[in-house]
PLY file of the C-alpha trace (Angstrom):
ply
format ascii 1.0
element vertex 308
property float x
property float y
property float z
element edge 307
property int vertex1
property int vertex2
end_header
0.00 0.00 0.00
2.90 2.34 0.70
4.26 1.79 -2.80
0.84 2.36 -4.32
0.34 5.65 -2.46
3.73 6.89 -3.67
2.91 5.93 -7.26
-0.48 7.67 -7.13
1.12 10.87 -5.83
3.86 10.69 -8.48
1.41 10.30 -11.36
-0.75 13.12 -9.98
2.30 15.39 -9.60
3.20 14.75 -13.24
-0.06 16.48 -14.20
-1.98 13.50 -15.59
-5.77 13.57 -15.67
-7.53 11.74 -12.81
-8.54 8.85 -15.08
-4.96 8.43 -16.31
-3.61 8.50 -12.75
-5.88 5.60 -11.82
-5.17 3.60 -14.97
-1.40 3.88 -14.56
-1.60 3.01 -10.89
-3.61 -0.09 -11.76
-0.99 -1.20 -14.28
1.76 -0.61 -11.71
0.00 -2.76 -9.09
-0.70 -5.51 -11.62
2.94 -5.60 -12.71
4.07 -6.13 -9.12
2.70 -9.66 -9.61
1.43 -9.95 -6.04
-2.11 -11.15 -6.90
-3.38 -8.24 -4.82
-5.77 -5.45 -5.69
-6.87 -2.22 -3.98
-9.94 -0.05 -4.01
-9.39 3.67 -4.37
-11.16 6.99 -4.73
-9.17 9.81 -6.34
-10.44 13.39 -6.13
-8.85 16.46 -7.70
-10.23 19.71 -6.29
-9.82 23.24 -7.60
-9.97 25.78 -4.78
-10.92 28.64 -7.09
-14.06 27.16 -8.60
-15.11 24.47 -6.15
-15.00 21.99 -9.03
-14.04 18.47 -7.92
-13.25 15.66 -10.36
-13.75 12.24 -8.77
-12.67 8.82 -10.03
-13.67 5.62 -8.21
-12.01 2.21 -8.46
-14.20 -0.30 -6.64
-14.56 2.04 -3.67
-17.66 3.19 -1.79
-19.40 6.35 -2.99
-18.57 9.65 -1.23
-21.06 11.73 0.73
-21.96 15.39 0.26
-23.02 17.42 3.31
-25.09 20.49 2.47
-24.96 23.77 4.36
-28.07 22.86 6.39
-26.27 19.79 7.77
-28.12 17.19 5.70
-26.00 14.70 3.78
-26.58 12.54 0.74
-24.77 9.85 -1.16
-22.91 11.08 -4.24
-23.24 8.47 -7.00
-19.89 8.16 -8.77
-19.65 5.87 -11.78
-16.71 3.59 -11.09
-14.29 1.13 -12.58
-12.69 -2.05 -11.32
-10.30 -1.97 -8.33
-6.68 -1.12 -9.04
-4.81 -4.17 -10.25
-7.94 -5.96 -11.49
-8.70 -3.41 -14.20
-5.22 -3.96 -15.66
-5.54 -7.74 -15.42
-8.83 -7.75 -17.33
-7.91 -4.96 -19.75
-10.59 -2.57 -18.52
-8.56 0.53 -17.76
-11.22 3.12 -18.60
-12.13 5.10 -15.49
-15.05 7.53 -15.92
-14.71 10.92 -14.24
-17.54 12.47 -12.24
-17.40 16.28 -12.06
-19.21 18.21 -9.35
-19.10 21.75 -8.03
-19.02 22.32 -4.28
-20.95 25.39 -3.18
-19.50 27.47 -0.32
-20.23 25.62 2.91
-20.70 22.20 1.32
-18.50 19.33 2.53
-17.20 16.30 0.63
-16.66 13.15 2.71
-14.36 10.38 1.48
-13.92 7.27 3.59
-13.05 3.59 3.47
-15.66 0.86 3.62
-14.61 0.05 7.18
-16.62 3.09 8.26
-19.95 1.85 6.88
-19.66 -1.93 6.73
-20.27 -4.10 9.76
-21.19 -7.72 10.28
-24.90 -8.48 9.95
-25.84 -5.36 7.95
-25.65 -4.42 4.29
-23.86 -1.45 2.71
-27.06 0.55 2.14
-27.87 0.36 5.83
-24.36 1.49 6.67
-24.65 4.46 4.33
-27.91 5.54 5.96
-26.28 5.19 9.37
-23.36 7.37 8.27
-25.66 10.03 6.78
-27.57 10.29 10.06
-24.31 10.41 12.01
-22.97 13.26 9.88
-26.26 15.15 10.02
-26.28 15.07 13.83
-22.54 15.66 14.23
-20.54 18.87 14.84
-20.17 21.43 12.07
-16.45 22.00 12.64
-14.50 19.64 10.37
-11.94 18.58 12.96
-14.65 17.98 15.53
-16.72 16.04 12.98
-13.74 13.85 12.08
-13.06 13.18 15.77
-16.73 12.41 16.33
-16.82 9.87 13.48
-13.66 8.17 14.72
-14.96 7.97 18.29
-18.25 6.41 17.22
-16.52 3.87 14.99
-14.09 3.00 17.77
-16.97 2.41 20.20
-18.83 0.32 17.62
-15.79 -1.82 16.93
-15.02 -3.58 13.66
-12.56 -5.76 11.83
-11.43 -3.28 9.17
-9.28 -0.16 9.31
-10.99 3.20 8.81
-9.72 6.27 6.94
-11.67 9.53 6.60
-11.02 12.62 4.48
-13.19 15.74 4.78
-13.08 18.70 2.39
-15.21 21.83 2.83
-15.40 24.77 0.49
-15.18 27.76 2.83
-15.86 30.49 0.31
-14.93 31.90 -3.05
-11.20 32.17 -3.68
-9.88 34.17 -6.62
-6.35 33.31 -7.75
-4.47 36.01 -9.63
-2.56 33.33 -11.49
-1.86 29.65 -11.45
-5.44 28.36 -11.35
-5.78 25.22 -13.46
-8.55 22.80 -14.40
-8.38 19.85 -16.77
-10.91 17.42 -18.23
-10.53 14.51 -20.66
-13.32 14.21 -23.24
-13.58 10.83 -24.93
-15.21 10.40 -28.36
-18.94 9.69 -28.28
-19.12 10.45 -24.56
-21.84 13.07 -23.99
-21.37 12.91 -20.22
-17.69 13.86 -20.51
-18.55 16.68 -22.92
-21.19 17.95 -20.51
-18.69 17.78 -17.63
-16.18 19.80 -19.65
-18.77 22.48 -20.36
-19.72 22.55 -16.69
-16.05 22.94 -15.73
-15.60 25.84 -18.17
-18.71 27.61 -16.91
-17.66 27.23 -13.28
-14.12 28.45 -13.97
-15.33 31.50 -15.88
-17.62 32.46 -13.01
-15.15 31.78 -10.19
-12.17 33.43 -11.88
-14.04 36.69 -12.39
-14.37 36.44 -16.16
-18.14 36.85 -16.26
-18.03 39.74 -18.72
-16.70 37.39 -21.39
-18.42 34.19 -20.27
-20.46 33.73 -23.47
-17.41 34.31 -25.66
-15.18 31.93 -23.69
-17.77 29.17 -23.55
-18.54 29.47 -27.28
-14.89 29.38 -28.35
-14.03 26.52 -25.99
-16.98 24.51 -27.27
-15.92 25.05 -30.88
-12.35 23.97 -30.12
-13.50 20.81 -28.34
-15.97 19.96 -31.11
-13.30 20.41 -33.79
-10.92 18.11 -31.95
-13.55 15.40 -31.58
-14.83 15.66 -35.15
-11.57 15.92 -37.07
-9.15 13.74 -35.10
-8.99 10.19 -33.81
-9.31 9.72 -30.08
-10.44 12.16 -27.46
-9.38 15.62 -26.35
-7.89 17.07 -23.17
-9.32 20.46 -22.20
-7.28 22.67 -19.88
-8.19 26.07 -18.42
-5.69 28.19 -16.53
-5.14 31.71 -15.28
-1.85 33.20 -16.45
0.53 35.41 -14.50
1.41 38.85 -15.83
0.32 42.50 -15.79
-3.08 41.50 -17.23
-5.42 38.80 -15.99
-5.68 36.33 -18.86
-7.71 33.15 -19.07
-6.19 30.53 -21.36
-8.12 27.66 -22.97
-6.16 24.69 -24.36
-7.54 21.72 -26.31
-5.06 18.93 -26.90
-5.56 15.99 -29.29
-3.54 13.17 -30.80
-3.43 14.42 -34.39
-0.29 16.11 -35.70
-2.24 17.71 -38.57
-2.39 21.46 -38.00
-5.80 23.15 -38.26
-6.36 25.73 -40.95
-8.91 28.43 -41.44
-11.24 28.01 -44.39
-14.45 29.49 -45.67
-17.63 28.15 -44.16
-19.59 25.62 -46.17
-22.82 26.32 -48.00
-24.82 25.68 -44.85
-22.73 28.23 -43.00
-21.69 25.70 -40.37
-18.67 23.68 -41.55
-15.46 25.69 -41.39
-16.65 28.28 -38.93
-14.73 26.93 -35.88
-11.35 28.61 -36.34
-13.02 31.72 -37.74
-14.88 32.10 -34.45
-11.72 31.42 -32.44
-9.85 34.08 -34.43
-12.64 36.67 -34.24
-13.59 36.30 -30.58
-10.41 35.43 -28.66
-7.67 38.00 -28.08
-4.94 35.69 -29.33
-4.71 32.05 -30.37
-2.24 29.56 -31.75
-1.20 25.95 -32.22
1.64 24.09 -30.49
3.06 20.62 -31.30
2.65 18.24 -28.35
4.56 14.97 -28.82
2.46 12.87 -31.18
-0.30 15.46 -31.28
-0.97 19.18 -30.94
-2.57 21.77 -28.70
-4.87 24.53 -29.99
-5.00 27.39 -27.51
-6.53 30.82 -27.09
-6.46 33.55 -24.48
-8.92 36.13 -23.16
-8.08 39.24 -21.16
-10.53 39.44 -18.25
-11.41 42.22 -15.84
-10.36 42.60 -12.24
-12.50 41.12 -9.46
-15.48 43.21 -8.53
-15.49 44.94 -11.94
-17.50 42.48 -14.00
-21.15 41.58 -13.55
-20.76 37.85 -13.03
0 1
1 2
2 3
3 4
4 5
5 6
6 7
7 8
8 9
9 10
10 11
11 12
12 13
13 14
14 15
15 16
16 17
17 18
18 19
19 20
20 21
21 22
22 23
23 24
24 25
25 26
26 27
27 28
28 29
29 30
30 31
31 32
32 33
33 34
34 35
35 36
36 37
37 38
38 39
39 40
40 41
41 42
42 43
43 44
44 45
45 46
46 47
47 48
48 49
49 50
50 51
51 52
52 53
53 54
54 55
55 56
56 57
57 58
58 59
59 60
60 61
61 62
62 63
63 64
64 65
65 66
66 67
67 68
68 69
69 70
70 71
71 72
72 73
73 74
74 75
75 76
76 77
77 78
78 79
79 80
80 81
81 82
82 83
83 84
84 85
85 86
86 87
87 88
88 89
89 90
90 91
91 92
92 93
93 94
94 95
95 96
96 97
97 98
98 99
99 100
100 101
101 102
102 103
103 104
104 105
105 106
106 107
107 108
108 109
109 110
110 111
111 112
112 113
113 114
114 115
115 116
116 117
117 118
118 119
119 120
120 121
121 122
122 123
123 124
124 125
125 126
126 127
127 128
128 129
129 130
130 131
131 132
132 133
133 134
134 135
135 136
136 137
137 138
138 139
139 140
140 141
141 142
142 143
143 144
144 145
145 146
146 147
147 148
148 149
149 150
150 151
151 152
152 153
153 154
154 155
155 156
156 157
157 158
158 159
159 160
160 161
161 162
162 163
163 164
164 165
165 166
166 167
167 168
168 169
169 170
170 171
171 172
172 173
173 174
174 175
175 176
176 177
177 178
178 179
179 180
180 181
181 182
182 183
183 184
184 185
185 186
186 187
187 188
188 189
189 190
190 191
191 192
192 193
193 194
194 195
195 196
196 197
197 198
198 199
199 200
200 201
201 202
202 203
203 204
204 205
205 206
206 207
207 208
208 209
209 210
210 211
211 212
212 213
213 214
214 215
215 216
216 217
217 218
218 219
219 220
220 221
221 222
222 223
223 224
224 225
225 226
226 227
227 228
228 229
229 230
230 231
231 232
232 233
233 234
234 235
235 236
236 237
237 238
238 239
239 240
240 241
241 242
242 243
243 244
244 245
245 246
246 247
247 248
248 249
249 250
250 251
251 252
252 253
253 254
254 255
255 256
256 257
257 258
258 259
259 260
260 261
261 262
262 263
263 264
264 265
265 266
266 267
267 268
268 269
269 270
270 271
271 272
272 273
273 274
274 275
275 276
276 277
277 278
278 279
279 280
280 281
281 282
282 283
283 284
284 285
285 286
286 287
287 288
288 289
289 290
290 291
291 292
292 293
293 294
294 295
295 296
296 297
297 298
298 299
299 300
300 301
301 302
302 303
303 304
304 305
305 306
306 307
């Protein structure tokens, strides 16, 4: 388990998407040839937007606690446990994207917290929801409360708990970064990417240009999915400098460079790069290994100036 934790942190630090982190960790565990597997939940949170991307590998679903204290199970589509997914060649891990509102709390935990002899998992989840609802609001106190109750109840499995609360809106001047992988023919992933873009635009104080940014980003993603093989990786970031600039990047596996051309007779085909060129402040294309990255930037106003 120590080796697996180190590997997960290393892949995350390299900047891979959550799904890729899990897939590579599964391959690593499988290649250890120990006949062991591990369940895992991986969550990547952006403090600026409250957007959390969650990947689940055979683990129990998280809980969300609302500001009124009530809690609910967060259904996260999952894949096989680490090690097993590599053994059976099922390394696709779907990503669930959610946005925490200020005051909401995300609870991650191991199954030892909710499973006990003589009861099923659903009963354990209801028990945990009631325990969280009646527990303290302070995160440290809530964590202590959960541990104390579990210790009194006893059990045969270890328990680990991770609590994350969004305290309020945080506006980074630079360095904010969000990333989403969009697979071909995956409407859920495309919807998650659009949700991520909308949340980032709002949280990073770019509301004045929200329609423009969302339109251009959507065109860039659509072009990548329509004209290349494989999926696309969408990245949004705030850039350092004298001006606040929001940068949108769409990376794909094709080395063919895009070119502007006149729109077709229906006025639809060919309009993508024309829109990017007309609406964004600056745009370009960069080679990326076996593929490329199409990017554009928007200068956005200071916080408190726009009407978002």
